[in-house]
Structures are given as C-alpha cells and as structure tokens.
N, CA, C and O atoms as a DFTB+ gen file, in Angstrom:
720 C
 N C O
     1  1       0.850      -1.178       0.000
     2  2       0.000       0.000       0.000
     3  2       0.887       1.230       0.000
     4  3       1.909       1.278       0.685
     5  1       0.492       2.200      -0.760
     6  2       1.251       3.431      -0.875
     7  2       1.273       4.172       0.453
     8  3       0.263       4.264       1.151
     9  1       2.451       4.701       0.786
    10  2       2.531       5.525       1.981
    11  2       1.989       6.920       1.711
    12  3       1.911       7.748       2.618
    13  1       1.615       7.179       0.468
    14  2       1.050       8.470       0.098
    15  2      -0.471       8.450       0.119
    16  3      -1.106       9.202      -0.621
    17  1      -1.064       7.604       0.952
    18  2      -2.512       7.585       1.076
    19  2      -2.995       8.969       1.489
    20  3      -2.317       9.668       2.241
    21  1      -4.150       9.359       1.006
    22  2      -4.676      10.686       1.299
    23  2      -6.085      10.592       1.879
    24  3      -6.688       9.519       1.919
    25  1      -6.589      11.727       2.321
    26  2      -7.987      11.841       2.711
    27  2      -8.655      12.803       1.732
    28  3      -8.020      13.702       1.181
    29  1      -9.947      12.589       1.533
    30  2     -10.740      13.464       0.671
    31  2     -11.438      14.479       1.557
    32  3     -12.304      14.129       2.359
    33  1     -11.058      15.731       1.407
    34  2     -11.623      16.813       2.213
    35  2     -12.996      17.182       1.677
    36  3     -13.205      17.245       0.466
    37  1     -13.940      17.429       2.599
    38  2     -15.308      17.759       2.213
    39  2     -15.838      18.906       3.069
    40  3     -15.296      19.223       4.127
    41  1     -16.918      19.517       2.573
    42  2     -17.604      20.528       3.379
    43  2     -18.696      19.852       4.199
    44  3     -18.835      18.629       4.158
    45  1     -19.465      20.631       4.938
    46  2     -20.497      20.072       5.819
    47  2     -21.576      19.282       5.077
    48  3     -22.237      18.431       5.671
    49  1     -21.754      19.554       3.806
    50  2     -22.737      18.822       3.009
    51  2     -22.124      17.608       2.312
    52  3     -22.822      16.888       1.599
    53  1     -20.827      17.375       2.512
    54  2     -20.155      16.234       1.907
    55  2     -19.623      16.495       0.514
    56  3     -19.210      15.557      -0.168
    57  1     -19.620      17.746       0.072
    58  2     -19.091      18.081      -1.248
    59  2     -17.567      18.136      -1.189
    60  3     -16.994      18.727      -0.274
    61  1     -16.921      17.519      -2.166
    62  2     -15.470      17.404      -2.182
    63  2     -14.812      18.767      -2.387
    64  3     -15.177      19.530      -3.281
    65  1     -13.822      19.049      -1.521
    66  2     -13.057      20.293      -1.597
    67  2     -11.648      20.066      -2.114
    68  3     -11.014      20.991      -2.621
    69  1     -11.150      18.833      -1.989
    70  2      -9.781      18.519      -2.392
    71  2      -9.275      17.319      -1.629
    72  3     -10.058      16.559      -1.061
    73  1      -7.963      17.148      -1.612
    74  2      -7.350      16.038      -0.885
    75  2      -6.181      16.565      -0.059
    76  3      -5.670      17.660      -0.292
    77  1      -5.775      15.754       0.908
    78  2      -4.592      16.059       1.717
    79  2      -3.964      14.736       2.120
    80  3      -4.676      13.764       2.368
    81  1      -2.636      14.688       2.189
    82  2      -1.947      13.486       2.618
    83  2      -2.479      13.084       4.007
    84  3      -2.647      13.934       4.882
    85  1      -2.737      11.796       4.193
    86  2      -3.437      11.306       5.386
    87  2      -2.738      11.678       6.695
    88  3      -3.385      12.181       7.614
    89  1      -1.458      11.444       6.790
    90  2      -0.754      11.711       8.043
    91  2      -0.763      13.205       8.348
    92  3      -0.960      13.603       9.496
    93  1      -0.551      14.030       7.328
    94  2      -0.532      15.482       7.513
    95  2      -1.901      16.028       7.904
    96  3      -1.993      17.025       8.620
    97  1      -2.958      15.378       7.436
    98  2      -4.324      15.854       7.713
    99  2      -4.723      15.678       9.171
   100  3      -5.500      16.474       9.700
   101  1      -4.204      14.650       9.823
   102  2      -4.619      14.327      11.187
   103  2      -3.758      15.074      12.197
   104  3      -2.638      14.671      12.510
   105  1      -4.319      16.182      12.700
   106  2      -3.646      17.059      13.651
   107  2      -4.663      17.461      14.719
   108  3      -5.720      16.843      14.844
   109  1      -4.346      18.468      15.462
   110  2      -5.305      18.996      16.434
   111  2      -6.396      19.822      15.752
   112  3      -7.357      20.238      16.400
   113  1      -6.251      20.061      14.448
   114  2      -7.239      20.819      13.665
   115  2      -7.600      20.059      12.389
   116  3      -7.662      20.651      11.311
   117  1      -7.836      18.763      12.504
   118  2      -8.121      17.920      11.346
   119  2      -9.342      18.431      10.592
   120  3     -10.403      18.614      11.188
   121  1      -9.205      18.665       9.286
   122  2     -10.364      19.102       8.508
   123  2     -11.349      17.945       8.306
   124  3     -10.976      16.773       8.365
   125  1     -12.608      18.301       8.068
   126  2     -13.635      17.295       7.779
   127  2     -13.235      16.527       6.524
   128  3     -12.857      17.122       5.514
   129  1     -13.322      15.198       6.599
   130  2     -12.949      14.360       5.458
   131  2     -13.769      13.082       5.447
   132  3     -14.464      12.760       6.411
   133  1     -13.673      12.353       4.325
   134  2     -14.415      11.101       4.170
   135  2     -13.640       9.942       4.780
   136  3     -12.412       9.888       4.719
   137  1     -14.385       9.027       5.363
   138  2     -13.815       7.823       5.954
   139  2     -14.863       6.715       5.864
   140  3     -15.917       6.899       5.255
   141  1     -14.572       5.579       6.465
   142  2     -15.550       4.503       6.624
   143  2     -15.123       3.672       7.816
   144  3     -13.971       3.724       8.248
   145  1     -16.051       2.915       8.335
   146  2     -15.794       2.027       9.453
   147  2     -16.516       0.720       9.182
   148  3     -17.651       0.723       8.707
   149  1     -15.861      -0.408       9.483
   150  2     -16.456      -1.715       9.195
   151  2     -16.412      -2.639      10.399
   152  3     -15.436      -2.685      11.149
   153  1     -17.485      -3.360      10.553
   154  2     -17.603      -4.403      11.563
   155  2     -17.646      -5.724      10.795
   156  3     -18.571      -5.965      10.019
   157  1     -16.644      -6.577      11.012
   158  2     -16.545      -7.834      10.284
   159  2     -16.980      -9.000      11.171
   160  3     -16.656      -9.058      12.358
   161  1     -17.718      -9.917      10.567
   162  2     -18.284     -11.057      11.284
   163  2     -17.844     -12.364      10.643
   164  3     -17.651     -12.441       9.430
   165  1     -17.689     -13.395      11.476
   166  2     -17.399     -14.730      10.948
   167  2     -18.704     -15.497      10.756
   168  3     -19.787     -14.967      11.004
   169  1     -18.593     -16.733      10.319
   170  2     -19.775     -17.548      10.023
   171  2     -20.607     -17.847      11.274
   172  3     -21.791     -18.165      11.165
   173  1     -19.994     -17.747      12.469
   174  2     -20.718     -17.979      13.727
   175  2     -21.429     -16.723      14.223
   176  3     -22.117     -16.760      15.243
   177  1     -21.264     -15.606      13.501
   178  2     -21.883     -14.356      13.923
   179  2     -21.064     -13.585      14.940
   180  3     -21.543     -12.596      15.496
   181  1     -19.828     -14.022      15.194
   182  2     -18.945     -13.301      16.103
   183  2     -18.328     -12.108      15.377
   184  3     -18.096     -12.148      14.169
   185  1     -18.068     -11.054      16.134
   186  2     -17.509      -9.819      15.587
   187  2     -16.006      -9.767      15.861
   188  3     -15.550     -10.103      16.954
   189  1     -15.257      -9.345      14.862
   190  2     -13.822      -9.155      15.011
   191  2     -13.554      -7.767      15.582
   192  3     -13.932      -6.760      14.983
   193  1     -12.902      -7.716      16.742
   194  2     -12.442      -6.424      17.261
   195  2     -10.925      -6.422      17.192
   196  3     -10.278      -7.462      17.307
   197  1     -10.370      -5.228      17.001
   198  2      -8.929      -5.105      16.844
   199  2      -8.392      -4.059      17.810
   200  3      -9.091      -3.124      18.200
   201  1      -7.147      -4.244      18.179
   202  2      -6.452      -3.255      19.009
   203  2      -5.448      -2.541      18.108
   204  3      -4.560      -3.167      17.528
   205  1      -5.600      -1.247      18.002
   206  2      -4.774      -0.452      17.108
   207  2      -3.297      -0.534      17.504
   208  3      -2.957      -0.516      18.687
   209  1      -2.429      -0.625      16.495
   210  2      -0.988      -0.686      16.738
   211  2      -0.526       0.554      17.502
   212  3      -1.111       1.629      17.370
   213  1       0.514       0.397      18.288
   214  2       1.048       1.521      19.057
   215  2       1.661       2.591      18.160
   216  3       1.867       3.723      18.599
   217  1       1.954       2.244      16.912
   218  2       2.529       3.202      15.963
   219  2       1.475       4.092      15.304
   220  3       1.826       5.014      14.568
   221  1       0.197       3.834      15.555
   222  2      -0.865       4.651      14.955
   223  2      -0.808       6.070      15.536
   224  3      -0.540       6.254      16.723
   225  1      -1.065       7.072      14.678
   226  2      -0.987       8.467      15.113
   227  2      -2.121       8.813      16.083
   228  3      -1.903       9.522      17.065
   229  1      -3.313       8.321      15.811
   230  2      -4.472       8.603      16.662
   231  2      -4.929       7.325      17.358
   232  3      -4.994       6.261      16.741
   233  1      -5.237       7.433      18.616
   234  2      -5.716       6.326      19.442
   235  2      -4.835       5.079      19.345
   236  3      -5.348       3.988      19.095
   237  1      -3.512       5.217      19.538
   238  2      -2.666       4.019      19.526
   239  2      -3.019       3.099      20.690
   240  3      -3.285       3.558      21.801
   241  1      -3.019       1.792      20.421
   242  2      -3.254       0.801      21.470
   243  2      -4.689       0.659      21.924
   244  3      -4.958      -0.076      22.874
   245  1      -5.619       1.340      21.275
   246  2      -7.022       1.325      21.692
   247  2      -7.780       0.215      20.951
   248  3      -7.573      -0.005      19.757
   249  1      -8.655      -0.476      21.678
   250  2      -9.522      -1.483      21.058
   251  2     -10.599      -0.780      20.245
   252  3     -11.140       0.243      20.666
   253  1     -10.904      -1.332      19.086
   254  2     -11.885      -0.726      18.195
   255  2     -12.566      -1.800      17.360
   256  3     -12.289      -2.991      17.503
   257  1     -13.458      -1.357      16.487
   258  2     -14.114      -2.293      15.578
   259  2     -13.092      -2.831      14.580
   260  3     -11.914      -2.481      14.651
   261  1     -13.527      -3.665      13.668
   262  2     -12.622      -4.466      12.844
   263  2     -11.663      -3.663      11.989
   264  3     -10.452      -3.864      12.074
   265  1     -12.172      -2.760      11.169
   266  2     -11.369      -2.065      10.162
   267  2     -11.931      -0.663       9.947
   268  3     -13.147      -0.474       9.911
   269  1     -11.052       0.304       9.807
   270  2     -11.441       1.675       9.450
   271  2     -10.483       2.178       8.380
   272  3      -9.388       1.642       8.213
   273  1     -10.899       3.199       7.664
   274  2     -10.001       3.757       6.673
   275  2     -10.622       4.911       5.930
   276  3     -11.659       5.447       6.320
   277  1      -9.968       5.281       4.853
   278  2     -10.366       6.431       4.051
   279  2     -10.437       6.020       2.584
   280  3      -9.467       5.478       2.053
   281  1     -11.561       6.266       1.921
   282  2     -11.589       6.011       0.476
   283  2     -10.600       6.937      -0.220
   284  3     -10.365       8.060       0.228
   285  1     -10.027       6.461      -1.310
   286  2      -9.101       7.261      -2.099
   287  2      -9.846       7.864      -3.295
   288  3     -10.936       7.408      -3.642
   289  1      -9.273       8.861      -3.908
   290  2      -9.915       9.513      -5.058
   291  2     -10.262       8.479      -6.124
   292  3      -9.430       7.654      -6.501
   293  1     -11.499       8.535      -6.602
   294  2     -11.961       7.619      -7.632
   295  2     -12.325       6.233      -7.140
   296  3     -12.632       5.358      -7.950
   297  1     -12.298       6.006      -5.838
   298  2     -12.571       4.694      -5.258
   299  2     -13.935       4.711      -4.577
   300  3     -14.199       5.579      -3.746
   301  1     -14.795       3.771      -4.917
   302  2     -16.068       3.610      -4.219
   303  2     -15.785       3.185      -2.777
   304  3     -14.792       2.509      -2.509
   305  1     -16.653       3.580      -1.861
   306  2     -16.429       3.250      -0.446
   307  2     -16.373       1.742      -0.224
   308  3     -15.550       1.272       0.561
   309  1     -17.225       0.978      -0.895
   310  2     -17.167      -0.480      -0.716
   311  2     -15.835      -1.051      -1.208
   312  3     -15.338      -2.024      -0.640
   313  1     -15.256      -0.464      -2.247
   314  2     -13.921      -0.888      -2.695
   315  2     -12.883      -0.594      -1.608
   316  3     -11.975      -1.392      -1.374
   317  1     -13.024       0.549      -0.954
   318  2     -12.108       0.921       0.126
   319  2     -12.244      -0.042       1.309
   320  3     -11.248      -0.401       1.937
   321  1     -13.463      -0.454       1.608
   322  2     -13.687      -1.421       2.691
   323  2     -12.963      -2.726       2.369
   324  3     -12.306      -3.299       3.239
   325  1     -13.075      -3.194       1.141
   326  2     -12.390      -4.427       0.714
   327  2     -10.877      -4.245       0.810
   328  3     -10.181      -5.105       1.351
   329  1     -10.369      -3.137       0.291
   330  2      -8.928      -2.862       0.298
   331  2      -8.372      -2.844       1.718
   332  3      -7.366      -3.497       1.996
   333  1      -9.018      -2.102       2.624
   334  2      -8.508      -1.993       3.983
   335  2      -8.691      -3.297       4.777
   336  3      -7.865      -3.617       5.632
   337  1      -9.755      -4.043       4.503
   338  2      -9.938      -5.336       5.175
   339  2      -8.790      -6.276       4.821
   340  3      -8.268      -6.981       5.684
   341  1      -8.406      -6.280       3.561
   342  2      -7.262      -7.098       3.141
   343  2      -5.975      -6.590       3.782
   344  3      -5.182      -7.380       4.295
   345  1      -5.764      -5.275       3.756
   346  2      -4.513      -4.690       4.233
   347  2      -4.339      -4.825       5.748
   348  3      -3.261      -5.197       6.212
   349  1      -5.379      -4.529       6.516
   350  2      -5.253      -4.514       7.971
   351  2      -5.314      -5.894       8.601
   352  3      -4.539      -6.195       9.509
   353  1      -6.236      -6.744       8.126
   354  2      -6.445      -8.044       8.786
   355  2      -6.418      -9.234       7.831
   356  3      -6.764     -10.349       8.220
   357  1      -6.009      -9.003       6.582
   358  2      -5.897     -10.101       5.620
   359  2      -7.213     -10.756       5.289
   360  3      -7.241     -11.930       4.917
   361  1      -8.315     -10.022       5.415
   362  2      -9.649     -10.602       5.275
   363  2     -10.208     -10.449       3.868
   364  3     -10.159      -9.375       3.268
   365  1     -10.729     -11.533       3.370
   366  2     -11.581     -11.497       2.180
   367  2     -13.005     -11.403       2.714
   368  3     -13.375     -12.146       3.623
   369  1     -13.803     -10.500       2.160
   370  2     -15.132     -10.248       2.719
   371  2     -16.219     -10.318       1.655
   372  3     -15.982     -10.117       0.464
   373  1     -17.420     -10.611       2.141
   374  2     -18.620     -10.633       1.299
   375  2     -19.742      -9.932       2.058
   376  3     -19.577      -9.530       3.209
   377  1     -20.872      -9.795       1.399
   378  2     -22.087      -9.258       2.020
   379  2     -21.864      -7.886       2.669
   380  3     -22.349      -7.640       3.774
   381  1     -21.147      -7.010       2.001
   382  2     -20.889      -5.666       2.540
   383  2     -22.219      -4.915       2.591
   384  3     -22.868      -4.691       1.569
   385  1     -22.605      -4.532       3.815
   386  2     -23.928      -3.963       4.063
   387  2     -23.816      -2.668       4.860
   388  3     -23.210      -2.671       5.931
   389  1     -24.377      -1.565       4.375
   390  2     -24.370      -0.350       5.193
   391  2     -25.284      -0.528       6.403
   392  3     -26.419      -0.985       6.268
   393  1     -24.780      -0.162       7.593
   394  2     -25.590      -0.263       8.813
   395  2     -25.811       1.104       9.462
   396  3     -26.701       1.258      10.298
   397  1     -25.006       2.090       9.080
   398  2     -25.195       3.474       9.541
   399  2     -24.588       4.388       8.468
   400  3     -23.512       4.953       8.665
   401  1     -25.280       4.526       7.344
   402  2     -24.701       5.249       6.197
   403  2     -24.492       6.742       6.426
   404  3     -23.709       7.365       5.709
   405  1     -25.168       7.326       7.402
   406  2     -25.067       8.771       7.639
   407  2     -24.177       9.114       8.834
   408  3     -24.145      10.270       9.257
   409  1     -23.462       8.146       9.380
   410  2     -22.672       8.373      10.588
   411  2     -21.596       9.434      10.346
   412  3     -20.951       9.476       9.298
   413  1     -21.433      10.283      11.352
   414  2     -20.442      11.361      11.310
   415  2     -20.007      11.639      12.744
   416  3     -20.824      11.573      13.662
   417  1     -18.736      11.947      12.943
   418  2     -18.278      12.253      14.295
   419  2     -17.029      13.130      14.261
   420  3     -16.339      13.240      13.248
   421  1     -16.771      13.744      15.408
   422  2     -15.545      14.517      15.639
   423  2     -15.131      14.239      17.079
   424  3     -15.897      14.492      18.009
   425  1     -13.921      13.720      17.263
   426  2     -13.409      13.382      18.591
   427  2     -11.914      13.647      18.645
   428  3     -11.226      13.558      17.628
   429  1     -11.411      13.972      19.834
   430  2      -9.974      14.174      20.055
   431  2      -9.431      13.052      20.926
   432  3     -10.052      12.670      21.918
   433  1      -8.268      12.523      20.551
   434  2      -7.643      11.498      21.386
   435  2      -6.861      12.180      22.515
   436  3      -6.735      13.404      22.503
   437  1      -6.335      11.434      23.483
   438  2      -5.657      12.051      24.622
   439  2      -4.462      12.937      24.251
   440  3      -4.095      13.830      25.015
   441  1      -3.852      12.697      23.081
   442  2      -2.711      13.521      22.664
   443  2      -3.152      14.791      21.948
   444  3      -2.323      15.648      21.641
   445  1      -4.449      14.919      21.680
   446  2      -4.967      16.090      20.993
   447  2      -5.213      15.904      19.507
   448  3      -5.694      16.824      18.846
   449  1      -4.890      14.722      18.961
   450  2      -5.154      14.443      17.546
   451  2      -6.662      14.285      17.368
   452  3      -7.320      13.578      18.131
   453  1      -7.195      14.955      16.348
   454  2      -8.629      14.976      16.103
   455  2      -8.981      14.077      14.921
   456  3      -8.292      14.070      13.900
   457  1     -10.053      13.330      15.076
   458  2     -10.718      12.678      13.946
   459  2     -11.962      13.504      13.668
   460  3     -12.696      13.849      14.594
   461  1     -12.206      13.824      12.409
   462  2     -13.330      14.667      12.007
   463  2     -13.837      14.110      10.688
   464  3     -13.372      14.505       9.619
   465  1     -14.800      13.182      10.767
   466  2     -15.114      12.364       9.608
   467  2     -16.602      12.219       9.319
   468  3     -17.426      12.099      10.225
   469  1     -16.915      12.232       8.041
   470  2     -18.165      11.671       7.541
   471  2     -17.807      10.215       7.273
   472  3     -17.006       9.921       6.386
   473  1     -18.397       9.314       8.034
   474  2     -17.858       7.960       8.173
   475  2     -18.964       6.902       8.129
   476  3     -19.354       6.385       9.177
   477  1     -19.480       6.568       6.934
   478  2     -20.491       5.516       6.884
   479  2     -19.969       4.210       7.493
   480  3     -18.793       3.867       7.371
   481  1     -20.879       3.505       8.147
   482  2     -20.517       2.269       8.848
   483  2     -21.102       1.080       8.091
   484  3     -22.252       1.101       7.651
   485  1     -20.269       0.034       7.951
   486  2     -20.649      -1.163       7.216
   487  2     -20.460      -2.400       8.085
   488  3     -19.667      -2.404       9.027
   489  1     -21.195      -3.435       7.753
   490  2     -20.957      -4.778       8.283
   491  2     -20.619      -5.651       7.080
   492  3     -21.101      -5.411       5.973
   493  1     -19.793      -6.661       7.303
   494  2     -19.438      -7.592       6.234
   495  2     -19.062      -8.928       6.866
   496  3     -18.805      -9.019       8.066
   497  1     -19.036      -9.951       6.033
   498  2     -18.713     -11.292       6.493
   499  2     -17.329     -11.686       5.977
   500  3     -17.031     -11.530       4.792
   501  1     -16.486     -12.200       6.881
   502  2     -15.150     -12.691       6.526
   503  2     -15.269     -14.127       6.031
   504  3     -15.999     -14.937       6.603
   505  1     -14.540     -14.431       4.957
   506  2     -14.621     -15.775       4.372
   507  2     -13.318     -16.568       4.518
   508  3     -13.217     -17.678       3.995
   509  1     -12.323     -16.020       5.219
   510  2     -11.043     -16.712       5.391
   511  2     -10.516     -16.460       6.802
   512  3     -11.163     -15.788       7.605
   513  1      -9.354     -16.997       7.090
   514  2      -8.713     -16.768       8.385
   515  2      -8.056     -15.385       8.405
   516  3      -7.564     -14.907       7.383
   517  1      -8.054     -14.766       9.554
   518  2      -7.469     -13.448       9.734
   519  2      -5.942     -13.566       9.805
   520  3      -5.405     -14.465      10.451
   521  1      -5.261     -12.646       9.130
   522  2      -3.811     -12.498       9.209
   523  2      -3.534     -11.020       9.393
   524  3      -3.586     -10.254       8.431
   525  1      -3.239     -10.607      10.628
   526  2      -3.145      -9.177      10.904
   527  2      -1.838      -8.565      10.396
   528  3      -0.793      -9.214      10.351
   529  1      -1.939      -7.309      10.021
   530  2      -0.799      -6.487       9.635
   531  2      -0.350      -5.782      10.916
   532  3      -1.062      -4.920      11.431
   533  1       0.808      -6.138      11.424
   534  2       1.285      -5.611      12.713
   535  2       1.525      -4.101      12.685
   536  3       1.613      -3.478      13.743
   537  1       1.633      -3.500      11.497
   538  2       1.750      -2.042      11.413
   539  2       0.420      -1.354      11.698
   540  3       0.389      -0.158      11.986
   541  1      -0.666      -2.095      11.620
   542  2      -2.006      -1.563      11.818
   543  2      -2.675      -2.078      13.091
   544  3      -3.355      -1.329      13.793
   545  1      -2.474      -3.363      13.380
   546  2      -3.211      -4.059      14.442
   547  2      -2.226      -4.819      15.324
   548  3      -1.401      -5.586      14.829
   549  1      -2.318      -4.598      16.639
   550  2      -1.423      -5.328      17.544
   551  2      -2.063      -6.585      18.140
   552  3      -1.363      -7.523      18.522
   553  1      -3.378      -6.595      18.217
   554  2      -4.102      -7.751      18.742
   555  2      -5.473      -7.794      18.098
   556  3      -5.953      -6.794      17.564
   557  1      -6.098      -8.960      18.153
   558  2      -7.484      -9.064      17.709
   559  2      -8.186     -10.139      18.514
   560  3      -7.554     -10.993      19.137
   561  1      -9.494     -10.078      18.487
   562  2     -10.297     -11.065      19.212
   563  2     -11.653     -11.191      18.524
   564  3     -12.219     -10.204      18.054
   565  1     -12.163     -12.417      18.473
   566  2     -13.535     -12.655      18.025
   567  2     -14.434     -12.596      19.251
   568  3     -14.147     -13.241      20.259
   569  1     -15.515     -11.832      19.178
   570  2     -16.372     -11.599      20.336
   571  2     -17.832     -11.801      19.935
   572  3     -18.257     -11.383      18.859
   573  1     -18.583     -12.443      20.813
   574  2     -20.028     -12.566      20.610
   575  2     -20.610     -11.155      20.704
   576  3     -20.266     -10.406      21.617
   577  1     -21.472     -10.794      19.786
   578  2     -21.920      -9.418      19.646
   579  2     -22.602      -8.881      20.905
   580  3     -22.321      -7.753      21.310
   581  1     -23.480      -9.647      21.528
   582  2     -24.157      -9.143      22.731
   583  2     -23.170      -8.907      23.868
   584  3     -23.333      -7.960      24.638
   585  1     -22.148      -9.756      23.985
   586  2     -21.106      -9.547      24.997
   587  2     -20.328      -8.264      24.689
   588  3     -19.956      -7.521      25.597
   589  1     -20.090      -8.016      23.416
   590  2     -19.403      -6.789      23.024
   591  2     -20.247      -5.563      23.368
   592  3     -19.727      -4.578      23.892
   593  1     -21.538      -5.619      23.077
   594  2     -22.413      -4.489      23.421
   595  2     -22.403      -4.228      24.932
   596  3     -22.382      -3.075      25.364
   597  1     -22.417      -5.302      25.734
   598  2     -22.369      -5.138      27.192
   599  2     -21.053      -4.471      27.620
   600  3     -21.048      -3.599      28.488
   601  1     -19.950      -4.886      27.007
   602  2     -18.650      -4.287      27.336
   603  2     -18.604      -2.815      26.940
   604  3     -18.085      -1.985      27.687
   605  1     -19.144      -2.492      25.770
   606  2     -19.171      -1.098      25.320
   607  2     -20.017      -0.233      26.240
   608  3     -19.665       0.911      26.526
   609  1     -21.138      -0.785      26.705
   610  2     -22.011      -0.037      27.626
   611  2     -21.363       0.148      28.998
   612  3     -21.485       1.210      29.609
   613  1     -20.670      -0.896      29.480
   614  2     -20.094      -0.857      30.830
   615  2     -18.775      -0.080      30.896
   616  3     -18.489       0.582      31.893
   617  1     -17.975      -0.166      29.829
   618  2     -16.640       0.451      29.850
   619  2     -16.353       1.176      28.537
   620  3     -15.416       0.810      27.827
   621  1     -17.132       2.182      28.208
   622  2     -16.916       2.855      26.917
   623  2     -15.523       3.465      26.787
   624  3     -15.010       3.587      25.675
   625  1     -14.910       3.847      27.889
   626  2     -13.567       4.425      27.887
   627  2     -12.505       3.442      27.406
   628  3     -11.405       3.866      27.053
   629  1     -12.800       2.149      27.382
   630  2     -11.828       1.131      26.980
   631  2     -11.795       0.901      25.471
   632  3     -11.010       0.087      24.985
   633  1     -12.642       1.613      24.731
   634  2     -12.763       1.419      23.285
   635  2     -12.667       2.766      22.571
   636  3     -12.777       3.824      23.191
   637  1     -12.460       2.704      21.255
   638  2     -12.427       3.951      20.492
   639  2     -13.784       4.640      20.587
   640  3     -14.814       3.968      20.620
   641  1     -13.800       5.967      20.632
   642  2     -15.082       6.663      20.755
   643  2     -15.997       6.417      19.564
   644  3     -17.215       6.364      19.729
   645  1     -15.434       6.266      18.364
   646  2     -16.302       6.015      17.209
   647  2     -16.958       4.653      17.299
   648  3     -18.102       4.489      16.875
   649  1     -16.253       3.671      17.845
   650  2     -16.864       2.343      17.999
   651  2     -18.058       2.401      18.951
   652  3     -19.105       1.808      18.690
   653  1     -17.885       3.121      20.052
   654  2     -18.971       3.255      21.027
   655  2     -20.177       3.941      20.379
   656  3     -21.312       3.493      20.547
   657  1     -19.930       5.030      19.638
   658  2     -21.028       5.752      18.981
   659  2     -21.677       4.905      17.884
   660  3     -22.899       4.910      17.741
   661  1     -20.873       4.186      17.117
   662  2     -21.422       3.324      16.066
   663  2     -22.303       2.231      16.656
   664  3     -23.362       1.913      16.113
   665  1     -21.858       1.655      17.774
   666  2     -22.643       0.594      18.414
   667  2     -23.992       1.117      18.873
   668  3     -24.990       0.398      18.819
   669  1     -24.029       2.353      19.321
   670  2     -25.297       2.959      19.735
   671  2     -26.176       3.236      18.517
   672  3     -27.367       2.926      18.517
   673  1     -25.583       3.817      17.489
   674  2     -26.318       4.207      16.284
   675  2     -26.819       3.002      15.487
   676  3     -27.940       3.011      14.979
   677  1     -25.990       1.971      15.379
   678  2     -26.285       0.857      14.464
   679  2     -26.562      -0.462      15.184
   680  3     -26.489      -1.522      14.562
   681  1     -26.871      -0.421      16.456
   682  2     -27.019      -1.651      17.245
   683  2     -27.980      -2.662      16.616
   684  3     -27.634      -3.833      16.460
   685  1     -29.173      -2.218      16.260
   686  2     -30.161      -3.161      15.708
   687  2     -29.738      -3.689      14.345
   688  3     -29.938      -4.867      14.047
   689  1     -29.157      -2.830      13.519
   690  2     -28.683      -3.276      12.201
   691  2     -27.537      -4.275      12.345
   692  3     -27.466      -5.243      11.587
   693  1     -26.651      -4.057      13.296
   694  2     -25.559      -5.000      13.543
   695  2     -26.092      -6.333      14.059
   696  3     -25.617      -7.394      13.655
   697  1     -27.078      -6.276      14.951
   698  2     -27.701      -7.517      15.444
   699  2     -28.319      -8.308      14.296
   700  3     -28.149      -9.524      14.206
   701  1     -29.030      -7.615      13.430
   702  2     -29.687      -8.282      12.289
   703  2     -28.643      -8.902      11.367
   704  3     -28.821     -10.025      10.894
   705  1     -27.564      -8.183      11.110
   706  2     -26.518      -8.718      10.233
   707  2     -25.873      -9.956      10.846
   708  3     -25.708     -10.972      10.171
   709  1     -25.505      -9.872      12.136
   710  2     -24.853     -10.994      12.802
   711  2     -25.728     -12.240      12.841
   712  3     -25.217     -13.360      12.842
   713  1     -27.035     -12.050      12.873
   714  2     -27.973     -13.167      12.963
   715  2     -28.197     -13.869      11.618
   716  3     -28.767     -14.960      11.579
   717  1     -27.762     -13.263      10.537
   718  2     -27.985     -13.861       9.197
   719  2     -27.232     -15.153       9.019
   720  3     -27.313     -15.773       7.959
C-alpha cells in the first residue's frame, strides 16, 4: 500500500473540496474528510475487534471495531472497505452492508489528535482466516456481539469513541446482520 494515502476533504454537506496526505491531515485541527468504518463477522456471527498498533498516530493501542479507513480519489467506499480489510487483517469479505450510512463524528484522542469524519458504517462477512498487519493491528479477538455491546455499555472508555457511537447508532442493524 502506498505511503502516500490521502484523505478526501469535504464541506459540511459532503461536497469534495480537495485532498490532503493522510498523516498530515490528522492534527489537532483535522479538517472534515471522508472515511468509513467496518464491523466484520465470521460464520458464527462473532464480531472481530482489533487493538490499534502503538505506531498509529491517533488512538494508539485502543480497542476498536474491525477495520477503518479512508476512500481514495476515484474509489467507491465499498472498494475501500475491501482494500482496507485485506490490508489490515488479511480478510476477504462478502455481504458488505451499510448499517449506519449517515454516521459522522468529531473526537480528540488524549494527545490532541482529532478525527473529524463523515464515516459511513458497514458490516461484512469474513470468508477466510485473519492475518493481521502488525503495522495496523497489535491484537485481535472474536467476540459474541451481545457480549461486546455489554462491554461497550459498561466500559466505553476502553474502546475507540467512534466504535462506542457506532454501536449505539447501528445496534439493531448490527444484530440483524450478525444473525444472518
């Protein structure tokens, strides 16, 4: 994967304003940009959660949902979900389903790095064994979805803020997907 990955800058209505190199964009004044977030499930309906590598600029070492990323210019969001699923966790995926297509958030991590994203949320099914990219993910775990929801409700501080918000926003859609 190119180290020159970028983010697509947008206005409040989601209209494209331009691009900026990904690492440079994420500061204490991160501009609004496009992203996506994915919750990946195995055939048993368990959800893959990942712990972000310590080398990540924002929220290093934090447990989060399966895969997140940024679509690149000319790339459909579902293509970006496939690309990042392969890159971060070695996953081949099917049944890519939007579960919170209008999700948007702005949060600061403890170091002051801001995420400011229009970030549709997807669920998908993994069809192979996970092989994590240690530059992206330091640990992973398969979790029964209801147990994960209980953990998010009881200890939201232990997870990425976007994961907690996504679980609240898309809880029923995630339950329906996992039950398929």
